[in-house]
C-alpha positions, -999 to 999 in steps of 0.1 A, spaced: -2 3 -1 14 33 -4 20 62 27 7 93 28 35 108 15 30 87 -23 -8 98 -27 1 134 -19 28 137 -42 5 122 -67 -22 149 -59 11 175 -65 9 165 -100 -25 175 -106 -27 207 -89 9 217 -79 0 238 -46 24 269 -63 -5 274 -86 -27 285 -61 -35 319 -57 -16 336 -33 -44 342 -8 -59 307 -7 -48 279 18 -33 248 2 -25 215 10 -22 185 38 -39 201 67 -36 160 87 -21 131 83 15 116 87 36 115 58 44 79 69 6 61 69 -2 39 49 -32 49 23 -60 26 16 -95 47 5 -96 82 -5 -132 99 -3 -137 135 -23 -159 159 -9 -166 197 -20 -167 207 19 -143 200 47 -172 199 71 -184 174 105 -207 162 83 -177 146 59 -154 138 82 -183 115 97 -189 94 65 -149 97 61 -147 79 92 -178 53 87 -161 43 54 -130 40 64 -110 65 46 -71 70 52 -80 105 33 -104 129 29 -95 152 1 -116 189 -8 -116 218 -26 -124 241 1 -99 246 23 -108 238 64 -84 273 73 -87 298 53 -75 321 73 -57 315 99 -65 307 135 -58 304 173 -71 274 184 -84 237 169 -106 233 203 -127 208 202 -157 228 214 -151 252 175 -168 238 144 -133 237 126 -117 221 159 -146 193 159 -136 180 123 -95 182 132 -100 159 160 -123 135 143 -101 134 115 -68 133 138 -88 108 168 -94 83 135 -54 89 114 -75 104 87 -56 130 67 -70 160 46 -56 176 16 -73 207 1 -69 214 -38 -92 253 -42 -79 272 -66 -49 252 -80 -81 228 -87 -94 255 -101 -72 261 -126 -56 232 -137 -63 214 -167 -81 198 -166 -98 218 -132 -130 218 -117 -152 247 -147 -141 215 -170 -157 187 -152 -187 213 -144 -189 220 -186 -188 179 -185 -223 176 -166 -233 202 -191 -225 186 -220 -205 217 -234 -177 215 -255 -149 235 -239 -129 256 -262 -104 272 -236 -102 292 -206 -115 324 -196 -89 332 -178 -60 317 -189 -29 310 -172 5 333 -180 24 304 -165 6 278 -189 26 280 -226 -2 252 -245 -31 279 -233 -51 253 -215 -49 261 -180 -70 292 -163 -101 298 -139 -134 295 -161 -133 278 -191 -151 292 -224 -174 266 -241 -199 252 -269 -228 240 -276 -231 211 -302 -268 225 -307 -283 256 -295 -307 258 -266 -326 282 -251 -315 301 -219 -343 286 -204 -335 245 -218 -299 260 -207 -312 269 -173 -331 231 -168 -299 210 -181 -280 229 -152 -307 222 -127 -311 186 -142 -273 173 -146 -258 193 -115 -270 179 -78 -304 190 -64 -299 223 -43 -329 242 -27 -316 270 -46 -320 257 -84 -308 276 -110 -317 313 -113 -317 332 -148 -309 370 -156 -320 378 -192 -351 364 -219 -354 332 -213 -361 332 -248 -330 343 -264 -308 319 -281 -276 309 -266 -244 290 -287 -214 297 -264 -214 298 -225 -190 308 -204 -185 287 -171 -169 285 -137 -176 270 -109 -179 286 -74 -181 319 -77 -176 339 -105 -189 376 -104 -157 391 -103 -148 375 -142 -181 398 -150 -154 415 -178 -140 385 -187 -171 370 -199 -185 399 -216 -150 400 -235 -152 364 -247 -185 375 -268 -211 342 -251 -246 342 -248 -242 334 -213 -227 328 -178 -230 300 -154 -217 304 -124 -229 311 -84 -232 330 -59 -236 361 -83 -248 396 -60 -275 416 -64 -257 446 -78 -225 432 -97 -256 411 -116 -273 441 -122 -253 459 -135 -235 431 -157 -276 423 -172 -280 465 -178 -249 471 -198 -257 436 -217 -290 451 -226 -274 484 -237 -258 464 -265 -287 448 -288 -265 428 -311 -245 404 -276 -273 405 -245 -258 381 -223 -280 358 -196 -273 346 -161 -277 317 -149 -265 314 -111 -264 278 -92 -255 270 -59 -218 271 -51 -214 238 -43 -232 220 -71 -214 242 -93 -179 225 -78 -191 187 -69 -186 171 -104 -149 179 -96 -150 155 -70 -162 129 -93 -133 143 -124 -109 142 -94 -115 105 -82 -112 93 -118 -77 109 -125 -68 91 -84 -80 59 -99 -55 63 -130 -24 71 -112 -30 43 -84 -39 17 -116 -6 29 -134 12 24 -97 -8 -6 -88 -14 8 -60 -54 -6 -49 -68 29 -41 -101 22 -32 -114 57 -42 -146 73 -34 -172 107 -38 -188 120 -12 -232 121 -15 -233 145 14 -250 173 2 -234 198 26 -252 234 3 -262 258 36 -297 261 26 -322 236 25 -357 249 13 -371 276 -11 -402 296 -12 -408 308 -48 -428 338 -54 -465 335 -63 -453 351 -101 -489 366 -104 -484 392 -71 -465 422 -77 -440 431 -47 -465 438 -19 -488 410 -31 -516 426 -49 -520 409 -79 -503 421 -112 
């Protein structure tokens, strides 16, 4: 069986830590480099439910997309939510490794997995990595549809293909507009609006879109009649979960090449924080009176 240090070295070939953003916190959080690894679990969030799942599964290594401690801390006491995760993992000999923005930029990366889940054909990165001579790494992806869809149909496809969440898919723009090209970015994407506009696509699918940036983006698109753009806003967790399956498949291939015999799993635990959604009646005004 491989040692943790060997498995981590293999993961670093997929998502080198030096490619993460300077503010990020990636790499190994818990684990003894010399411990044996037989079973690995991939998940989006290193929360207690996922740590408990790793223990029940008998995993030796938990790989998550989101960092446990993105900002500094002065305690890992078990009385705190994150501290309890640390205690659970260490007590049960479960290592934790994080691949965040280094996995976003990878080829293939988080947005490739999102595009694949929606049957979109990737043509290149939305924000190319200047250190990639091949021009394939970077944030987000620019994609094409094999057959044009309306915005409504694309939103319905996203709702069907991505993991179910309380939010579902929100749409800004004309639901009947035709979409041939799409920009996608797993996770929070409204910082990429300028890049999306420059890419000349018909729609942008991402997550965590805020009121003012989205409103300004749509208004700017409406002022350019020939390039109106639609926004599709999915749940953050749902846009990044497909990467877990992609990453697990990549580790499976590495395991096969080295004859490690690793058992690799993907967590089905829903860690999206929102648990319910009540849709507003479409026939009422903001004050509740009929339109």
